C-alpha positions in Angstrom: 66.3 76.4 119.8 65.4 79.1 117.3 67.0 79.3 113.9 67.7 82.6 112.1 66.9 82.6 108.4 69.4 84.8 106.6 68.2 86.2 103.3 69.9 88.5 100.8 67.6 91.3 102.0 68.8 90.7 105.6 72.4 90.8 104.6 72.2 94.0 102.7 69.7 95.9 104.9 71.1 98.7 106.9 69.2 98.5 110.2 71.0 101.4 111.8 68.8 104.1 113.1 70.8 107.1 114.3 74.1 106.3 112.6 73.6 105.8 108.9 76.6 104.7 106.8 78.8 107.4 105.3 79.8 105.1 102.4 79.9 107.0 99.1 79.8 110.3 100.8 83.2 111.5 99.6 83.5 114.1 97.0 81.8 113.2 93.7 83.9 112.4 90.7 83.1 112.0 87.0 81.8 108.4 86.7 83.6 108.2 83.3 86.9 108.7 85.2 86.1 105.9 87.6 85.0 103.7 84.7 88.3 104.3 82.8 90.5 103.6 85.9 88.5 100.5 86.8 88.8 99.2 83.2 92.6 99.2 83.6 92.5 97.7 87.2 90.1 94.9 86.0 92.3 94.1 83.0 95.8 94.4 84.6 95.2 94.2 88.3 96.7 97.7 88.9 97.0 101.2 87.7 99.5 104.0 88.3 97.8 107.4 89.1 100.5 109.9 88.4 100.8 113.1 90.4 97.7 112.5 92.4 99.4 114.4 95.3 101.8 117.3 95.1 105.5 117.1 95.8 104.9 119.6 98.6 102.4 117.3 100.2 104.9 114.5 100.1 107.6 116.6 101.6 105.3 117.6 104.5 104.4 114.0 105.1 108.0 112.9 105.0 109.1 115.6 107.5 106.3 114.5 109.8 107.0 110.8 109.8 110.8 110.5 109.6 111.3 111.3 113.4 108.7 108.7 114.3 110.6 105.6 113.1 111.3 103.4 116.1 113.5 100.8 114.5 116.4 101.0 111.9 115.6 97.7 110.3 112.9 95.1 109.8 112.9 91.7 111.5 113.0 89.4 108.5 113.4 89.4 104.7 109.7 90.3 104.2 109.8 93.4 106.4 113.2 94.1 105.0 116.6 93.8 106.8 117.5 97.3 105.6 114.0 98.8 105.7 112.2 101.0 108.2 108.5 100.6 108.8 106.2 102.8 110.8 103.0 101.1 111.9 99.9 102.4 113.6 100.4 105.9 112.2 97.0 107.3 113.2 97.8 106.7 116.9 100.5 109.4 116.5 99.7 111.6 113.5 96.8 112.3 111.2 99.1 113.5 108.4 98.0 110.6 106.1 94.3 110.8 106.8 93.5 112.9 103.7 95.4 110.4 101.5 93.6 107.4 103.0 90.2 109.0 102.3 91.0 110.6 98.9 87.9 110.8 96.8 89.3 108.9 93.8 90.7 106.1 96.0 87.4 105.7 97.8 85.5 105.9 94.5 87.5 102.9 93.2 87.0 101.0 96.4 83.3 101.6 96.1 83.4 99.7 92.9 85.4 96.8 94.3 83.8 96.1 97.7 80.5 96.2 99.5 79.8 99.5 101.4 81.6 99.9 104.7 84.8 98.2 103.6 87.6 98.7 106.1 91.1 100.1 106.3 93.2 97.0 106.9 96.6 98.6 107.5 98.5 101.8 107.1 102.2 102.2 107.3 105.2 104.1 106.0 108.0 102.0 104.4 111.5 103.4 104.0 113.7 101.1 101.9 117.4 101.9 102.4 120.3 101.3 100.0 121.5 97.7 99.5 118.1 96.3 100.5 117.3 93.1 98.7 114.1 92.5 96.8 111.1 91.5 98.9 109.7 88.0 98.2 106.8 88.2 95.7 103.4 87.8 97.3 99.8 88.9 97.0 98.3 91.0 99.8 95.1 89.1 100.6 96.7 85.7 100.5 96.0 85.2 104.2 92.3 84.9 103.5 91.9 81.1 102.8 89.6 81.4 99.7 90.7 79.4 96.6 91.9 81.3 93.5 90.9 82.5 91.0 88.5 84.7 93.0 87.4 88.2 93.6 89.8 90.4 95.4 89.2 90.6 99.2 91.7 93.4 99.5 93.0 96.4 97.6 96.0 98.6 98.2 97.6 101.9 97.5 101.3 102.6 97.5 102.0 106.4 97.5 105.4 107.5 96.3 106.8 109.8 99.0 110.0 109.8 97.0 110.4 109.3 93.3 110.2 105.5 92.4 113.0 104.8 90.0 114.6 101.7 88.3 117.4 101.8 90.8 115.9 102.7 94.2 113.5 99.9 94.9 110.3 100.7 93.0 107.6 98.2 93.6 107.8 95.2 91.3 104.6 93.6 90.0 103.4 91.0 87.5 100.6 92.4 85.3 97.4 90.3 85.2 98.6 87.9 87.9 95.4 88.8 89.8 93.7 86.4 87.4 95.8 83.4 88.3 94.6 80.3 90.1 96.4 78.8 93.1 99.9 78.7 91.9 103.3 80.3 92.4 105.0 82.5 89.9 107.1 80.6 87.3 110.4 81.7 85.8 108.4 82.8 82.8 106.0 84.8 85.0 108.9 86.5 86.8 110.4 87.5 83.4 107.3 89.6 82.9 107.8 91.6 86.0 107.7 95.4 85.7 108.7 98.2 88.0 106.2 100.8 89.1 108.4 103.7 88.2 106.6 106.9 89.0 107.2 110.5 90.3 106.7 111.4 94.0 103.1 112.0 94.8 101.9 109.3 92.4 99.8 106.3 93.5 100.1 102.6 92.6 96.6 101.2 93.1 96.2 97.4 92.9 94.0 94.5 93.8 94.8 92.2 96.7 95.2 89.3 94.3 98.0 90.9 92.3 101.5 89.4 92.8 104.1 92.0 93.6 106.9 92.9 96.0 109.2 95.7 97.1 112.2 96.1 94.7 115.9 96.0 95.6 117.4 99.4 96.3 120.6 99.8 94.3 120.8 103.6 94.7 122.6 105.6 97.4 119.5 107.0 99.0 116.4 105.7 100.8 113.1 105.3 99.0 110.0 106.1 101.1 106.4 105.3 100.4 103.1 105.3 102.3 100.8 102.3 101.9 97.2 102.0 102.8 95.5 98.6 102.4 91.8 98.1 102.5 89.6 95.0 102.8 86.0 93.8 102.3 83.8 94.7 105.3 83.4 91.0 106.3 87.2 90.3 106.5 89.4 90.7 109.5 91.8 93.7 109.2 95.6 93.2 109.5 95.9 96.0 112.1 93.6 96.0 115.1 92.9 99.7 115.0 90.3 99.5 117.8 93.1 98.6 120.2 96.0 100.6 118.7 94.3 104.0 118.2 92.9 105.7 121.3 89.2 106.5 121.1 90.0 110.2 122.0 92.0 110.4 118.8 89.4 108.7 116.7 86.8 111.2 117.8 88.8 113.9 116.0 88.8 112.1 112.7 86.4 112.5 109.8 83.3 110.2 109.6 84.8 108.4 106.6 88.0 107.6 108.6 86.0 106.5 111.5 84.0 104.2 109.2 87.2 102.8 107.7 88.6 102.1 111.2 85.6 99.9 112.0 83.3 102.4 113.7 80.7 101.2 111.3 78.3 98.3 110.7 78.3 95.8 107.8 74.6 95.0 107.4 72.8 93.7 109.2 74.9 93.9 112.4 78.6 92.9 111.9 80.7 95.2 114.0 78.2 95.9 116.7 79.0 96.6 120.4 76.5 95.3 122.9 74.0 95.1 120.1 74.5 98.8 119.2 76.3 100.8 116.5 80.0 101.2 117.5 80.0 105.0 116.8 78.1 105.3 120.1 81.4 104.7 121.7 82.7 108.0 120.3 79.8 109.8 121.7 80.1 108.3 125.2 83.7 109.3 125.7 
């Protein structure tokens, strides 16, 4: 029996021939901007990027997705018993694709993960009046790696509506990304803050940060779009290769294709029959 010797060079070498990675190919930004944002994310576990998208862009997205909701409520207190969720968006619409691959968001992810990180899930969340607060949690808790540790996931929550004190703005505990393996104490919960922000703003946070949807005490729904990403060696929450038809994936940008798993994490994680998975897009 032969034994493969795995070295650091093997793990990081891109052996692809025809299909080189598009990692880092998004629009270039001032490195000082990335440094400044990452300083806050490293310190606090999150940052609010105000007005990253225009109100008009949010109105267009809202008009596109509202007719697509298939259920009036969630199935449990985590999904929300007065909350609508739209999963597998890209199977129906590409309205959110430019948000998922925004240059600043990808620039931050480039600092957090190895190249060829993945989109783990994408959904719209519409919290209706009288919804209770979501249980506090951290998003990459399903990866059984003891804390404190590096983040294996990161997320964006984009305010499609204004996030206010009353309408269910996301609640978070600053610096909880640094905790070990423990639950929030009453003292921790007393330090919770609400991510109040105008529509078009983005809450960017690490997968190790404790947070949850807030309770909606207003008389109107509060909608957001959330995109979660993960390290390239982690399993994604949504199985995009099954949920999004290949014919649709072919129409997406190379960055979106990479995020959906039509990519290789060196030296060959993600292969199909020993070959780069983007060949599947050429063959159909």
